[in-house]
N, C-alpha and C positions, 0 to 999 in steps of 0.2 A: 558551469559558470564560465562565461566568456571573459575576455581580457578587460572588459569594462565593468565586470562585477554583476552583469545581468545573468539571470538563471532561467534555464529551460529544463522542464521536467517532463518525461514521458512516464505516464503511470496507467495502470489498468485497475479495474475493479473486479470483484468476485463474479459479477453477472452483468451482461449487457442491459438487463432490465432493472438494474439497481434503482430503487425509488429515491435514494438519497445521493445519487451521483453528483448532481450540481452542488449540493451542500458540501460534499467531501472535497470536490475540486476547489471550491471557495475556501474551505478550511486549510487546505494544503497551501494555496497561494498566500493566504493571510499569515500562516506560520512562517513561510519563507520570507515574506516581506518584513516581518518582525525581526528576523535575523539579519537581513542584508540592508535594511533601511529603505525609506520611501523614495530615494533618488534613483534607485535601480529598478530595472524591469524584471517581472516574473511572468513566465509563460508556462502554463500547465496544460499539456496535451493528453487527452484521453486516448489510449491506444488499446487494441485487443490482441496484439501479438507482442510478446508471447502470452498465451492464454494463462490466466491466473489459476493456480492450484494451491492447496494448503502447504505443500512442501516449499513454497516460496516465502513462508513466514520466517522471520529471523529468530534466532535463539531467544533474544529478549522478548519477542512477541509470543513465542511458544510458552515461555515461562509465565508471562502475564496472563495469557489465555488459560493456562493450567490453574493459576491462582483464582481466576474468575469462575471457571466452570468445574474445577475439581478433578479434571483428568486431561491427559494430553490428546486432544482431538486430532492434532496433526499426526502424531504417532499412530493413532487408530486408523486414520485415513490411509497412511502409508502402508500399514499392514494389509488393509483390504485391497489396495492396489496391487500388492504382491501376492494376493491369493490367500493371505492368512485370515484367521478368524478373530 
């Protein structure tokens, strides 16, 4: 957030070919606008560095995904990355 209350966000998606990329960017912009008000500016930049991996999911996100899917897919991904089974 700058000194005038405008917000710039750099975000990445899970895949450069994400079919809902534009929708996600619009949702992020709308959510921020709802918080800061219509008189401020929001700029959401789609970036690919750093590359997104599941280990970037927050603890809250991991908990929610575990509730939805029934297992810790981030933990499983990390195990596989480390050579575990």
